[in-house]
C-alpha positions in Angstrom: -20.0 9.2 11.6 -19.0 11.0 8.5 -19.2 8.1 6.0 -22.6 8.0 4.3 -22.2 4.3 3.4 -21.6 3.6 7.1 -24.6 5.6 8.1 -26.8 3.6 5.7 -25.4 0.3 6.9 -26.1 1.4 10.5 -29.7 2.0 9.6 -29.8 -1.3 7.7 -28.6 -3.3 10.7 -31.1 -1.5 13.0 -34.2 -1.3 10.8 -33.9 -4.2 8.4 -32.4 -6.8 10.8 -33.5 -5.2 14.1 -30.0 -5.6 15.6 -28.6 -3.7 18.5 -25.3 -2.1 17.4 -22.2 -0.4 18.7 -20.5 1.6 16.0 -16.9 2.7 15.7 -15.7 0.5 18.5 -12.0 1.1 19.2 -9.9 -2.0 20.0 -7.1 -0.9 22.3 -3.6 -1.9 21.4 -1.9 -4.4 23.7 1.4 -3.7 25.3 4.5 -4.6 23.5 8.2 -4.9 24.2 10.6 -2.1 23.1 14.0 -2.8 21.6 15.5 -2.5 25.1 13.0 -5.1 26.4 10.8 -2.7 28.3 7.0 -2.8 28.0 5.5 0.0 26.0 1.8 1.0 26.5 -0.8 0.2 23.9 -2.7 3.3 22.8 -5.4 3.6 20.3 -5.9 0.5 18.1 -7.9 -0.4 15.1 -11.6 0.4 14.9 -14.5 -2.0 14.3 -17.1 -0.3 12.2 -20.0 -2.2 13.8 -20.4 -4.8 16.5 -24.0 -6.0 16.7 -26.2 -8.6 18.1 -29.7 -10.0 17.4 -30.3 -10.3 21.1 -30.7 -14.1 20.7 -27.0 -15.1 21.1 -25.7 -14.3 17.6 -23.0 -11.5 17.2 -21.8 -9.8 14.1 -18.7 -7.8 13.2 -19.5 -5.6 10.2 -16.8 -3.7 8.3 -17.8 -1.2 5.5 -15.6 -0.3 2.5 -17.7 1.6 0.0 -16.4 4.4 -2.3 -18.5 6.2 -4.9 -15.5 6.3 -7.1 -13.5 3.1 -6.5 -10.2 2.3 -8.2 -8.5 -0.9 -8.9 -4.9 -1.2 -7.8 -2.9 -2.7 -10.7 -3.8 -5.2 -13.4 -6.8 -7.6 -13.2 -4.9 -10.5 -11.5 -3.1 -8.3 -9.1 -6.3 -6.3 -8.3 -8.2 -9.5 -7.6 -5.6 -10.5 -4.9 -5.4 -7.0 -3.5 -9.1 -6.6 -3.2 -9.3 -9.9 -1.3 -6.4 -9.0 1.0 -7.9 -5.5 1.7 -11.1 -7.1 2.8 -9.4 -9.9 4.8 -7.2 -7.4 6.6 -10.3 -5.7 8.0 -10.7 -8.7 10.4 -7.5 -9.3 12.3 -7.4 -12.2 14.6 -6.3 -10.0 17.6 -9.5 -7.9 17.2 -11.7 -11.0 17.0 -10.0 -12.4 20.2 -10.6 -9.0 21.9 -14.3 -9.0 20.9 -14.8 -12.5 22.2 -13.1 -11.8 25.5 -14.6 -8.4 26.0 -18.2 -9.5 25.3 -17.7 -13.0 26.7 -18.9 -14.7 23.5 -17.8 -17.8 21.7 -17.9 -16.6 18.1 -18.7 -13.6 16.0 -19.9 -13.7 12.4 -17.9 -11.4 10.1 -19.6 -9.4 7.3 -17.9 -7.2 4.8 -20.0 -4.5 2.9 -18.3 -3.7 -0.4 -18.9 -1.5 -3.4 -20.2 -3.6 -6.4 -18.7 -0.8 -8.6 -15.3 -2.4 -8.1 -16.2 -5.2 -10.4 -17.4 -3.0 -13.3 -13.7 -2.7 -14.2 -13.3 -6.4 -15.0 -14.4 -7.8 -18.3 -16.6 -10.4 -16.6 -17.6 -8.3 -13.6 -20.4 -10.6 -12.4 -18.2 -13.6 -12.4 -15.3 -11.7 -10.6 -17.8 -10.6 -8.0 -19.0 -14.1 -7.5 -15.4 -15.4 -7.1 -14.6 -12.6 -4.7 -17.6 -13.5 -2.4 -16.7 -17.1 -2.6 -13.1 -16.5 -1.7 -14.1 -14.4 1.3 -16.6 -17.0 2.4 -13.7 -19.5 2.6 -12.2 -17.1 5.2 -15.6 -17.1 7.1 -16.4 -13.6 5.9 -19.8 -12.9 4.4 -19.5 -10.4 1.6 -22.5 -8.1 1.2 -22.9 -5.8 -1.8 -23.8 -2.2 -0.8 -26.3 -2.4 -3.7 -28.2 -5.1 -1.7 -28.1 -2.9 1.4 -29.6 -0.1 -0.5 -32.3 -2.3 -1.9 -33.2 -3.6 1.6 -33.5 -0.1 3.2 -34.9 1.8 0.2 -38.6 0.9 0.9 -38.2 0.6 4.6 -37.0 4.1 5.2 -39.0 7.3 4.9 -38.1 10.9 5.6 -39.7 10.9 9.0 -36.6 11.7 11.0 -33.8 14.1 10.6 -30.9 11.7 10.8 -28.6 11.5 7.8 -29.3 8.0 6.5 -33.0 8.9 6.1 -32.1 12.1 4.4 -29.8 10.2 2.0 -32.6 7.8 1.1 -35.1 10.6 0.6 -32.6 12.4 -1.6 -32.1 9.2 -3.7 -35.9 8.9 -4.1 -36.2 12.5 -5.1 -33.4 12.2 -7.7 -35.3 9.3 -9.3 -33.0 6.4 -8.1 -35.0 3.2 -7.7 -34.1 0.1 -5.7 -33.9 -1.8 -9.0 -30.9 0.2 -10.3 
């Protein structure tokens, strides 16, 4: 993995929740018909950031979209809709069907980890974030703020290993970042 946010979410799922995870799972594309009616092979499809389980029969599909410098696309009303659609597009029905068939499961809970900085651009950021989470919930997507992920892992992780997520947390601690920020 190259994305530090994904690295930290990986540790969050393993250390905080004690989940078993598969990261960067590629969903193969299905065959499709060409213009002339012949079948064309699938190829490399979309990637699932994390597929995880608690080992007790619950399964989770986790997508991460966190940028240290997020930008809003367009005006407030347009941005609100685009942010929602961008999150919703991370969970296509075909991928959900593939996961259920591949792992022989009935359902998978969808989580979307987002940057809370997105909402600092709105006049009433806290209310916009609440509405965003509520709108995703109606699509059966649990919205998780990356700030909450950091708070969860901050005290749990120490610099005992050499993996990148622990190094990031150690660096944050050394720079004076606290879990309350």
